C-alpha positions as CSV (number, residue, x, y, z in Angstrom):
1,M,-10.1,5.3,-53.1
2,P,-7.3,7.8,-53.7
3,R,-3.8,6.7,-52.7
4,W,-3.7,9.4,-50.0
5,G,-6.9,8.0,-48.5
6,K,-5.4,4.5,-48.4
7,A,-2.3,6.0,-46.8
8,L,-4.4,7.7,-44.1
9,L,-6.2,4.4,-43.4
10,V,-2.8,2.5,-43.1
11,F,-1.5,5.3,-40.9
12,A,-4.6,5.3,-38.7
13,A,-4.3,1.5,-38.4
14,L,-0.7,1.8,-37.4
15,L,-1.5,4.4,-34.7
16,I,-4.1,2.0,-33.3
17,V,-1.6,-0.8,-33.2
18,L,1.1,1.4,-31.6
19,A,-1.4,2.7,-29.1
20,G,-2.3,-0.8,-28.1
21,V,1.3,-1.8,-27.7
22,G,1.9,1.4,-25.7
23,E,-1.1,0.8,-23.5
24,I,0.0,-2.7,-22.8
25,G,3.5,-1.7,-22.1
26,L,2.5,1.1,-19.8
27,R,0.1,-1.1,-17.8
28,S,2.9,-3.6,-17.3
29,V,5.6,-1.0,-16.3
30,I,3.7,1.7,-14.3
31,P,2.6,-0.6,-11.4
32,G,6.1,-1.9,-10.9
33,I,7.4,1.7,-10.7
34,V,4.7,2.7,-8.2
35,Q,5.3,-0.4,-6.1
36,S,9.0,0.3,-5.9
37,Q,8.5,3.9,-4.9
38,V,5.9,3.0,-2.2
39,R,8.1,0.3,-0.7
40,D,11.0,2.7,-0.6
41,K,9.1,5.5,1.0
42,L,7.6,3.2,3.7
43,N,10.8,1.2,4.2
44,L,9.1,-2.0,3.2
45,P,10.9,-5.2,2.0
46,K,10.5,-6.1,-1.7
47,S,8.3,-9.0,-0.7
48,H,5.7,-6.7,0.9
49,P,2.5,-6.6,-1.2
50,V,1.6,-3.3,-2.9
51,Y,-1.5,-3.5,-5.1
52,V,-1.8,-1.0,-8.0
53,E,-4.8,-0.6,-10.3
54,L,-5.0,1.7,-13.3
55,G,-8.2,3.0,-14.7
56,G,-8.9,4.6,-18.1
57,S,-6.2,4.8,-20.8
58,A,-2.7,4.7,-19.4
59,L,-1.3,5.9,-22.7
60,L,-3.5,8.9,-22.9
61,H,-2.5,10.0,-19.4
62,A,1.2,9.3,-20.2
63,I,1.0,11.6,-23.2
64,Q,-0.4,14.3,-20.9
65,G,2.6,13.8,-18.6
66,G,1.3,11.6,-15.8
67,V,-0.5,8.6,-14.5
68,G,-4.3,8.9,-14.2
69,N,-7.1,7.2,-12.3
70,I,-4.8,5.2,-10.1
71,D,-5.6,3.2,-7.0
72,V,-2.9,1.9,-4.6
73,E,-3.4,-0.4,-1.6
74,V,-0.8,-1.4,1.0
75,P,-1.8,-3.9,3.6
76,D,-0.1,-4.1,7.0
77,A,1.9,-0.9,6.5
78,P,3.6,0.7,9.5
79,V,1.9,4.0,10.1
80,A,3.1,4.7,13.6
81,E,5.0,3.0,16.3
82,G,3.4,-0.3,17.0
83,V,0.6,0.4,14.5
84,E,0.1,-1.4,11.2
85,A,-2.8,-0.4,9.0
86,T,-4.0,-0.8,5.4
87,L,-3.2,2.3,3.4
88,S,-5.3,3.1,0.3
89,L,-4.6,6.0,-2.1
90,H,-6.6,7.2,-5.1
91,A,-5.7,10.0,-7.5
92,D,-7.4,11.2,-10.7
93,R,-3.9,12.2,-11.9
94,I,-0.3,12.1,-10.6
95,P,2.3,13.8,-12.8
96,F,5.5,12.0,-13.8
97,A,7.4,15.1,-12.6
98,V,6.2,14.8,-9.0
99,T,8.7,17.4,-7.8
100,S,7.2,20.1,-10.0
101,G,3.7,19.0,-11.1
102,E,0.5,18.8,-9.2
103,M,-1.9,15.9,-8.4
104,R,-5.6,16.0,-9.0
105,G,-8.3,14.5,-6.9
106,A,-5.9,12.8,-4.5
107,T,-7.5,11.1,-1.4
108,A,-6.2,8.5,1.0
109,S,-7.5,6.3,3.8
110,V,-6.0,4.4,6.7
111,Y,-7.8,1.3,8.1
112,V,-6.7,0.1,11.5
113,P,-8.1,-3.3,12.6
114,S,-9.4,-3.5,16.2
115,A,-6.5,-5.7,17.3
116,K,-4.0,-2.9,16.5
117,L,-5.8,0.1,18.0
118,S,-3.9,0.3,21.3
119,S,-1.8,3.4,20.6
120,V,-4.8,5.1,18.9
121,I,-6.9,4.4,22.0
122,S,-4.2,5.8,24.3
123,T,-4.2,9.1,22.3
124,L,-8.0,9.4,22.4
125,T,-8.1,8.8,26.1
126,S,-5.1,10.9,27.1
127,G,-3.3,7.7,28.1
128,L,-6.0,6.5,30.4
129,A,-6.8,3.4,28.4
130,D,-4.7,1.4,26.0
131,E,-7.0,-1.4,25.0
132,G,-10.4,-1.8,23.4
133,R,-12.4,-2.9,20.5
134,T,-15.0,-1.6,18.0
135,L,-18.6,-2.5,18.0
136,G,-21.0,-1.1,15.4
137,G,-20.3,2.6,15.2
138,T,-18.6,2.9,18.6
139,L,-15.2,2.4,20.1
140,I,-15.2,0.5,23.4
141,V,-12.1,1.2,25.6
142,G,-11.1,-0.5,28.7
143,K,-9.1,0.0,31.9
144,T,-8.8,-1.9,35.1
145,I,-8.7,0.2,38.3
146,E,-8.5,-0.6,42.0
147,A,-11.8,0.5,43.7
148,F,-14.0,-0.8,46.6
149,G,-11.1,-3.1,47.5
150,F,-11.3,-4.9,44.2
151,S,-9.8,-4.8,40.7
152,V,-12.6,-3.3,38.7
153,P,-12.5,-3.5,34.9
154,L,-14.1,-0.4,33.4
155,E,-15.5,0.0,29.9
156,G,-16.2,3.3,28.2
157,T,-18.0,3.8,24.8
158,L,-16.8,6.6,22.5
159,K,-18.2,8.1,19.3
160,L,-15.6,9.4,16.9
161,S,-16.1,12.0,14.2
162,A,-14.0,14.5,12.1
163,I,-14.8,18.2,12.6
164,D,-12.7,20.9,10.8
165,G,-9.7,18.5,10.6
166,D,-9.8,17.6,14.3
167,V,-11.1,14.5,16.0
168,Q,-14.3,14.9,18.0
169,V,-14.5,12.4,20.9
170,T,-18.0,12.0,22.4
171,P,-18.4,9.6,25.4
172,T,-21.7,7.7,25.3
173,G,-21.5,5.3,28.2
174,L,-19.4,4.0,31.2
175,S,-19.7,0.8,33.0
176,A,-17.9,-1.4,35.5
177,V,-17.9,-4.9,34.1
178,G,-19.3,-7.4,36.6
179,F,-20.6,-4.7,39.0
180,D,-24.0,-3.2,39.2
181,L,-22.8,0.4,39.4
182,N,-24.1,3.5,37.6
183,T,-21.9,6.2,36.2
184,D,-22.3,8.5,39.2
185,Q,-21.2,5.7,41.6
186,I,-18.1,5.0,39.4
187,V,-17.1,8.6,39.2
188,A,-17.5,9.0,43.0
189,A,-15.2,6.1,43.5
190,T,-12.5,7.2,41.1
191,G,-12.6,11.0,41.4
192,G,-11.3,12.8,38.3
193,L,-9.4,9.8,37.0
194,L,-12.0,9.0,34.3
195,E,-12.5,12.5,32.9
196,P,-11.3,11.5,29.4
197,L,-14.1,8.9,29.3
198,L,-16.8,11.3,30.6
199,S,-16.5,14.7,28.8
200,P,-16.7,15.4,25.0
201,R,-13.4,16.6,23.7
202,V,-11.8,17.9,20.5
203,I,-8.4,16.5,19.8
204,C,-6.1,18.4,17.4
205,I,-4.0,16.0,15.2
206,A,-2.4,18.7,13.0
207,D,0.9,18.2,14.7
208,Q,0.9,14.5,13.8
209,I,0.2,14.7,10.1
210,P,1.7,16.7,7.2
211,Q,0.3,20.1,6.5
212,G,-0.9,19.0,3.1
213,V,-3.2,16.3,4.6
214,S,-6.6,17.1,6.0
215,L,-8.8,14.8,8.0
216,E,-12.2,14.3,6.2
217,K,-14.0,11.4,7.9
218,I,-13.8,8.7,10.6
219,D,-15.8,5.5,10.3
220,V,-15.9,3.0,13.2
221,A,-17.0,-0.4,12.2
222,T,-17.1,-3.8,13.9
223,G,-13.7,-4.8,12.5
224,G,-11.8,-1.6,13.0
225,V,-11.5,2.1,12.3
226,R,-11.2,3.8,8.9
227,V,-9.9,7.3,8.5
228,D,-10.3,9.2,5.3
229,V,-8.1,12.2,4.4
230,A,-7.6,14.5,1.4
231,L,-4.3,15.7,-0.1
232,V,-3.6,19.1,-1.5
233,D,-2.7,19.1,-5.2
234,D,0.9,20.2,-4.6
235,F,1.5,17.7,-1.9
236,L,4.3,16.0,-3.8
237,S,5.9,19.1,-5.2
238,N,5.8,21.5,-2.3
239,P,8.2,20.5,0.6
240,A,6.2,22.7,3.0
241,Q,3.1,20.5,2.5
242,L,5.2,17.5,3.8
243,E,6.1,19.2,7.1
244,L,4.0,18.5,10.2
245,G,1.4,21.0,11.1
246,T,0.8,22.7,14.4
247,C,-1.9,22.8,17.0
248,E,-2.7,26.3,18.2
């Protein structure tokens, strides 16, 4: 083999070795950087778990100026006053220069367990109920009222869905626990008090989330509620996307 051919083989072998070292190094360094940034943004202590998983070649994405195919999960993260949830983020690519570059394929989800749904329930029922649970695909909310000379525990069942970035609340049932009463009888005894549990409503949440975030899907399961959102590509680089939206 010509000398230049052998030189090319040696050079190619060296590149492979260096790529392997670079890949190993990046995979050991990048998760720590991401974990530090996430804890800082969420005001979490250093001991709070943040799980980071990289897919594909970390070196190849780094050469292109970013981190690719990344998944991040943060359990028990504070997302609102009194609400802790599991946050999950996926991105096909996040640039190193986050203040000037753009992400690709960024999505996120928030999973709130049933035991921590009180403030969410309060919002969905206009403050009428502040406790409840999930069962199958429905949210069961409760409130105790005074009627017929008794304390009557009421339960309403709600279906939740995402429509054009808003939350669609569809009541599917109302009952008085321990009493043989139909919906008409309950309504007659309570007047308009239970309106949030009786009529379908669309709730705008744009004023509660950044402009660069759009609500995609709501899944209600027995253990809790999962909300999926999408992030615009310039979410990290455009300050306007981080500002809260408005409800018209």
